[in-house]
N, C-alpha and C positions, 0 to 999 in steps of 0.2 A: 732305980729306974722307974720312970713314970709310966704307969699302965692305965689306959682309959677304963673308966668304970663301965658296968653293964648298961647303965643309963646313957652314957656317952656313945657307946657303940650302937645302941638302939636308935638314938637320935640321928646318928650319922647314916645308918641304913635307911631311915625314913626320908632324910633329905635326898639321898642318892636315888631312892625309888621314885620320888617326885621329879627330880631333875632329869633322870635318864629318859623319861618318856618324850618330852619335846626335843631333847638332845638327839635321841635315836631317830626321830622323824627328820630332823635337820641333816644329820650325818648321812642317812640313807639317801636322801634327795641329792645332796651335794656329790656323794661318791658315785651314784648311778650316772648322773649327768657328766661329770668330768672324766670318769673312767671310760665311758663309752665314747666321749669326744676324743680322748687320747687314743683309744683303739682304732678309731676311724681315721684320724688325722696323721698319726705317727707310727702305726704298726701295720703289719699285714694280717692282723687278727680281726679285721672289720666284719668277717662272717659271724663272729660271736654277737656283735651288736644286731646284725640282721636276724639271727636266731631269737634274740631277746625280743625284738620288735614283732617278729612273727608270732611268738608265743603270746605276747601282749594282745595282739589283734585277735588271736584265737580265743583267748580267755577273757576278752573285754566285757562280756555280759555276765560273768560270774557274780560280781557284786549286786546284780539285779536278779540273781537266781538263787538267793539264799546264802551266798558267800561260801567261805571255806573255813568253818569253825575248827579250832584245834583245842580240845578240852584241856590238854596238858598245859598249854600256854595260859589259858584262863586261870588255871590253878597254881601258877607260879607263886612261890612264897613271897616274891618281890611285891606282889600286889597287896598282900597283907600289910607290909611296911608302908606302902603307898597310902592305904586307908587309915593307918594309925597315925600318920603324920599330922592330920588335921585335928582330931580324928573325924572320920565319917561314920554316920549311923543311918540305918535304913529301917523304918518302922511302917508297918501296915495297920490300917484301921479295920480292914475286913479280909477274910480269906478269899483267895482267888481260885476259882474252880478250873482245873486243866481241861475241862470238857468244852471250853470256848476259846476263841482267840480274842485279843484285846489290843487297843492302842493306848499306851501309857503316855500321857501328855505332860511334859516336864517344864517347870518354871522355877527360877529364872534361868536364862542361859549362862549368865556370868560372863567373865572375860574368856576363860578357857574351859569351862564346863568340867571342872575337876571332879565334882561330886557325881555327875552322871556317868563319867568314865569309870571311876572307881567302883561305883555301886552296881553298874549293869554290864560293863564291858569286861569285867573281871569277876572272879569269884572270891575276891578279897574279903567280902563281908558275908560269905556263905549264902549267896542269893538262892541257891538250889534248896537250902534248908528253910529259908524264909518263905519262898514260894515254890513248894514241892510240885513237880510235874509241869512247871512253866519254863519255857525256853525264851530267854530275852534276845532281841535283835536290836541293837543300837543302830539308828539310822543317821547317816551323816552325808556331807557334801560329796558329790561325785569326784571332786578334785583329788581326794585322798586316794583314789584308785587309778590315777593316771600314771604313777611312777612304779616301775617294776620293783619288787622286793618290799617297798613301802606298802603297796596294796595287799601283799600277802601277810605282812605283819599286822596290818589293820584288820583284815578279814579273819585272822586267827583268833581274834577276840570275840568273834560273832557279830562284827559290825558289817552292815550292808549299806547300799546306796539309799538315799531318801527319795528317789524318784518314784513316780506313780507306778511304773511297771514293776519296780522292786516290791512296793507295798502290795500290789495286786497279787504278785507271785506268792509272797509269804502268807497272805490271807486265804489263798485258794489251793496251794500245792504242797503245803507242809502239815496238813492235818490240823489238829486242835492243840491247845496248850501253848500257843505262840503269843508273845508279848512284844509288840513293836514299840520301841522307845523313841519318841519324837520330841525334840526340844524346839517348840514352835517359834519362839522368839528369835532364834537364829542370831547371826552376827549383828543384825540391826539392833539387838537388845544390849550389845556391849556398852554402848554409850551411857546406859542407865545403870551400869554395874558399879555402884558406889556404895561404900559402907553406909548402912541404914536405909538404902533405897528399897522401895517396894513397887517400882514401876515396871510394868510388863508390856511387851509389844504383842498384842493379841486381838485388838479390835478388828483389824482387817485380815487376820489369819484364819481363814475358813476352810482351807484345803483339807485339813485333818478331819473336820466334821463331815465334809462331802465324802471322803474316803470311807469313814466309819458307816455312813448311811448306805453307801453302795454295797457294802459287804455285811451290813447288819451286825457289826461288832460293837461291844461296849467301849466307851471312853473312860479312862481312869485319870483323874487329876492327881498331880503330885507336885509338892512344893518343897524346895530345898532351903530351909532356914539357915542362913549363914553363907550361902554361895556368893551373894553380892558383896560380902565383906572380905573376900579373899585378896582383893587388890584395891589399891587407891588409884585415883586418876588425877592428872593435872588438867584442870579446866582452863582452856584458853579464853581470852577476852571475846565475848560475843561480838560478831561483826569484824573482828580483827583478821589479819591475813591468814594465820594458821586455822582459825575457826572457819573461814570461808573455804579454805582448801579441804578441810574435813567434810564440809557439807557438799562440796563439788565432787569429791571422791566417792562419797556415799551415793550421790545421785547417779554416778557413772557405773559403779560395780556393786551397789547395795551392801557395801561393807564400810562401817564407820571406823576410821583409823584412830583409835583412842590412844592416848599417851598414858599407859598404865604402868604401875610399879608395885613391888611388894617388898619382900625381905631378901637378904643375901644368904650365904651359907652359914653365917652366924646369926644368932637370934635378933640382935639389935642393929644389924647392918641393912643397907639398901641394896635392892636387886630385883630380879624378875621371878623369884620363887614366890608362891602364894604365902600369905600369912598363915601361921599355924593356928587357925581358928576352927572351932567345932562346926561341922555342917551336918544337920539332921534332916533327912528327907522323909516327909510324911506322905504315904501313898493312900489315897482316899478310896471311897466306895465306887465300884463300877457304875457308870451311867448307861443303862440299856438304851439302844437305838434301834428303830425298825429298819428292815432292809428295803431300801428304795433305790432301784438301779439308776434312775435318772432324777435325782432330787432337784426340785426347783430352788431358785435363790431364796424364796420365802421360807421354804422348809429348812434349808441350811441355816438361815438366819435364826429361825426358831430354836433349833437344837444348839446352835452356837451360844445363844442367850442362856439356855438351860445349863450348858457346860460352864459358862462363865459364872453363873450363880452358884453352881456346885463348888467351883474353885474358890470363890469368895468365902463360902461357908467353911470350907476346909481350912483356909487361911485364918479366918476369924476364930475358929475353935481352938487353934493351937498357938497363935502368935504370942500370947503373953508368956508362954513357957520358955520362949527364946528371946526375951528382953524387948519385945515390941510392945508399945503401949496399946492399951485398949482402944484408944481413939484413932490410931493409925490404920489406914485402909489401903487395900490394893489400888494402884493407879493403873488403869488400862488405857493404853494409847495405840 
């Protein structure tokens, strides 16, 4: 009888760990919508839907008030397999004191931000040992908190809304030792997520600098070498029908609908799983900022430039270790 080897079982667990995350999101959304439509339209149990919506309204602000972290979920063994799939690595260049709060600014976004999820929304890489005394809060779009059950699953990882009120709360009502994880390029950066690309959407992203100045917290640059290599994209003919639709869609909702693809369930097949490529995130030195309650545009621009210089320095110091040529530079758009 054929028995799979330990290596085969390990690979299967890693593939399942990566696949289950987007699958869980999809299944939760579909089930919540259709089950509640069924209850309302075809049964007498419509009060259940009313109770769910009532609770949703009552609990609406929780993602902006620190969320609802569940440590046991962050410690699931599943996340270790998730991180081993690529594998992911998290390295710091300086110790981070728990006596302050921080905004960790992540680059690049990638297509699905696999590295940022695995490294900061789970304890799969033992974040608490790498950064003792630090509590990470991954900040994401408010749309993840619109659907019952999904919002609870997302919040259990320590994820909160990326809104201004959410950041204000975390930086003023949770003491010290908090690290807000912000992927500033956002979905607009997906179009640049191609193997070998080092293009970042940052030039006009100044909100994180303004927030850091208002609270007087340091900014920490972080770069994930390999995140942009996890998927390929089909590039449509510039000016063609599909390309014009992509640009129109982006102008309407600020999301670029890229045609990405990766591998399937077997190593050499085509599919939507990310390539099993190593991703190493380098966390740089905190950049101290003064506390200015109402910073002027000139002040924000000044510290944005300082942050950009610190990011370029971090990238240049480590790029050759990850197969990037000495002459290749960050492209800021």
